[in-house]
C-alpha positions in Angstrom: -7.2 16.4 -2.5 -8.4 14.7 0.7 -8.6 17.2 3.5 -6.7 14.6 5.5 -3.8 14.5 3.1 -0.3 15.2 4.6 0.5 19.0 4.8 3.9 18.3 3.2 2.2 16.5 0.3 -0.2 19.5 -0.2 2.7 21.9 0.0 4.5 20.0 -2.7 1.5 20.0 -5.0 1.1 23.8 -4.5 4.8 24.3 -5.2 4.3 22.8 -8.7 1.7 25.4 -9.4 -1.5 23.5 -8.8 -4.6 24.8 -7.0 -6.0 22.3 -4.4 -9.7 21.7 -3.9 -10.3 19.9 -0.6 -12.7 17.0 -0.4 -13.6 14.2 2.0 -11.8 10.8 1.5 -15.0 9.2 0.2 -16.4 11.9 -2.1 -13.4 12.8 -4.4 -15.3 12.0 -7.6 -18.4 14.1 -6.7 -16.2 17.1 -5.7 -14.2 16.8 -8.9 -17.3 16.6 -11.1 -18.7 19.7 -9.5 -15.5 21.6 -10.0 -15.3 20.4 -13.6 -18.8 21.7 -14.3 -18.0 25.0 -12.7 -14.8 25.5 -14.8 -16.6 24.3 -18.0 -19.3 26.9 -17.3 -16.5 29.5 -17.4 -15.6 28.3 -20.9 -12.5 26.3 -19.8 -11.6 22.8 -21.1 -11.0 20.4 -18.3 -9.7 16.8 -18.4 -10.3 14.7 -15.3 -7.5 12.3 -14.6 -8.0 10.4 -11.3 -5.0 9.6 -9.0 -5.6 5.8 -9.0 -9.0 4.7 -10.5 -7.9 4.7 -14.1 -6.4 1.9 -16.3 -3.4 4.1 -17.3 -2.5 4.8 -13.7 -2.9 1.1 -12.8 -0.7 0.1 -15.7 1.9 2.7 -14.7 1.9 1.5 -11.1 2.2 -2.1 -12.3 5.6 -1.3 -13.8 7.1 -1.5 -10.3 6.9 -5.3 -10.8 9.2 -5.0 -13.8 11.8 -3.6 -11.4 11.0 -6.3 -8.9 11.5 -9.0 -11.7 14.9 -7.5 -12.4 15.9 -7.3 -8.7 14.6 -10.9 -8.0 17.0 -12.3 -10.6 19.8 -10.0 -9.3 19.4 -11.2 -5.8 18.3 -14.9 -6.1 19.6 -15.7 -9.6 18.2 -16.1 -13.1 15.0 -17.9 -13.5 13.9 -17.4 -9.9 10.5 -16.0 -8.9 9.1 -14.5 -5.8 6.8 -16.5 -3.6 4.9 -13.7 -1.9 4.3 -10.0 -2.9 3.2 -7.7 -0.1 1.9 -4.2 -0.9 -0.2 -1.6 0.9 -3.7 -0.8 -0.2 -5.3 2.7 -0.3 -7.3 3.6 -3.4 -5.9 0.5 -5.0 -3.9 1.9 -7.9 -0.5 0.6 -6.8 -2.0 -2.7 -5.4 -4.0 -3.3 -8.5 -1.1 -2.7 -10.8 1.3 -4.8 -8.7 -1.2 -7.6 -8.3 -2.1 -7.8 -12.0 1.5 -7.6 -13.1 2.5 -10.2 -10.5 -0.1 -12.7 -11.7 1.0 -12.0 -15.3 4.7 -12.6 -14.5 4.5 -15.4 -12.0 0.8 -16.5 -11.7 1.7 -20.0 -13.1 4.4 -20.2 -10.5 2.0 -19.9 -7.6 3.0 -16.4 -6.4 0.8 -15.2 -3.6 -0.2 -11.5 -3.6 -1.0 -10.0 -0.2 -2.5 -6.6 0.5 -1.6 -4.6 3.7 -4.2 -2.3 5.4 -4.3 -0.4 8.6 -6.5 -2.1 11.2 -8.2 1.2 11.8 -9.4 1.2 8.3 -11.1 -2.2 8.4 -11.6 -2.0 4.6 -9.9 -5.1 3.3 -10.9 -7.0 0.2 -13.3 -9.1 2.2 -15.2 -6.0 3.5 -14.5 -2.8 1.6 -16.5 -1.3 -1.2 -15.9 1.6 -3.5 -16.5 5.0 -1.7 -15.7 3.4 1.7 -12.6 4.9 3.1 -10.5 4.1 6.2 -11.6 6.2 9.2 -8.8 6.1 11.8 -5.2 5.6 10.9 -1.8 7.4 10.9 -1.4 6.1 7.3 -2.8 9.3 5.7 -1.7 8.2 2.3 -4.2 5.4 2.5 -7.1 7.5 3.7 -9.1 7.1 0.5 -11.6 4.7 -1.0 -11.1 2.1 -3.6 -12.6 2.9 -7.0 -15.0 1.2 -9.5 -12.0 0.0 -11.5 -9.5 -0.8 -8.7 -12.1 -2.7 -6.6 -12.8 -5.5 -9.0 -9.1 -5.7 -9.9 -8.2 -6.2 -6.3 -10.9 -8.8 -5.7 -9.7 -10.8 -8.7 -6.0 -10.6 -8.0 -5.3 -10.1 -4.3 -5.1 -13.4 -2.4 -5.3 -12.2 1.2 -5.2 -9.2 3.5 -2.9 -8.4 6.5 -3.7 -5.7 9.0 -1.4 -3.7 11.3 -2.0 -1.3 14.2 -0.7 2.2 13.9 1.9 1.6 16.7 3.4 -1.3 14.7 3.5 0.8 11.6 5.3 3.6 13.3 7.8 1.1 14.8 8.4 -0.3 11.4 8.9 3.1 10.0 11.5 3.9 12.7 13.3 0.7 12.1 13.5 1.4 8.3 14.7 4.9 8.9 17.4 3.8 11.3 18.6 0.5 9.9 18.0 0.9 6.1 18.4 4.7 5.9 15.3 5.1 3.8 12.9 8.0 4.4 9.4 6.5 4.2 6.0 7.6 5.4 3.6 5.5 7.6 1.7 4.3 4.5 4.9 2.8 3.2 5.8 1.2 6.6 2.5 -0.5 6.8 3.4 -3.6 4.7 6.6 -4.5 6.7 4.7 -3.7 9.9 2.3 -6.6 9.2 5.3 -8.9 9.4 7.5 -7.2 12.0 4.9 -5.9 14.4 5.7 -7.9 17.6 9.4 -8.3 16.6 9.7 -4.5 17.0 7.6 -4.3 20.1 4.3 -3.7 18.4 0.9 -5.3 19.3 0.7 -7.8 16.4 1.7 -11.4 17.0 2.1 -12.1 13.3 -0.3 -15.0 13.4 -1.9 -14.2 10.1 1.5 -13.7 8.5 2.7 -17.2 9.7 -0.6 -18.7 8.4 0.2 -17.3 4.9 3.8 -18.6 5.1 2.6 -22.0 6.1 0.2 -22.1 3.2 3.0 -21.3 0.7 5.4 -23.8 2.3 2.7 -26.5 2.1 2.0 -25.7 -1.5 5.7 -26.1 -2.3 5.8 -29.5 -0.5 2.8 -30.7 -2.4 4.6 -29.7 -5.6 7.5 -31.9 -4.6 10.0 -29.5 -3.3 12.5 -31.4 -1.1 14.8 -30.3 1.6 14.8 -27.1 3.6 12.3 -24.6 2.1 13.1 -20.9 1.9 10.7 -18.3 0.7 11.4 -15.3 -1.5 9.3 -12.4 -0.1 9.0 -9.0 -1.9 7.7 -6.0 0.1 6.7 -2.9 -1.8 7.9 0.2 0.0 6.8 3.4 -1.8 6.2 6.9 -0.6 7.9 9.5 1.6 5.4 12.3 2.1 6.0 13.1 5.8 7.3 16.1 7.7 10.3 15.6 9.9 8.7 17.3 12.9 5.7 15.0 12.5 7.9 11.9 12.4 9.9 13.0 15.5 6.6 13.3 17.5 5.6 9.9 16.4 8.9 8.4 17.5 8.8 10.2 20.8 5.4 8.8 21.5 6.8 5.3 21.2 9.2 5.9 24.0 6.6 7.1 26.5 5.6 4.5 29.1 2.2 3.1 28.5 -0.5 3.7 31.1 
């Protein structure tokens, strides 16, 4: 596991009986390969199953869009489809699966798939490469690099990237904790933060989000949609690996006057 992984996440892994080998965010494969060789030299059989850069993992993560398809029809009615899917990007397993499934379900309907990344990472589809990890963000669940399988999947299926500052992410997390009563970690709050940043007092002005909305609206107009246009937006919120004491400190920092 990354040495930067949340302590509560590591504690959970240990509680299930696993032994953790620490690595840097960018050299997980190298460390795993070295550990596998060491164990095989001891006569043990080892199977390497990566946390995200594997087709089975990507397919499994993509099943979240099956749930989304069901919920979309429950909320908006049979035959309706989402206009925008917004999902966080770390190693790319969840984002790849969600993007591929979204294009499979609704690609012919013009669904737009958007990835969310911490601005401290600066590793979006336009710039990141495998083995390049974010370097400065409170979103510890995203402190990993895209892989040789997830990277091309993202490039092929993600339409755009939105960024958010850590302050906006923490504000969004606080909002979801208080209003929606859902316990999520910063990595999960990142996607809504890209939309809600300035609405909650964060530094973002949502310019990029409005640009994407305008593009989707314009596409609907060009297809002949008449009358007031409303958009159906799906935000993937997944993950709650965060310690209560850590969260309270984050929330307290928000209340301190800025110098």
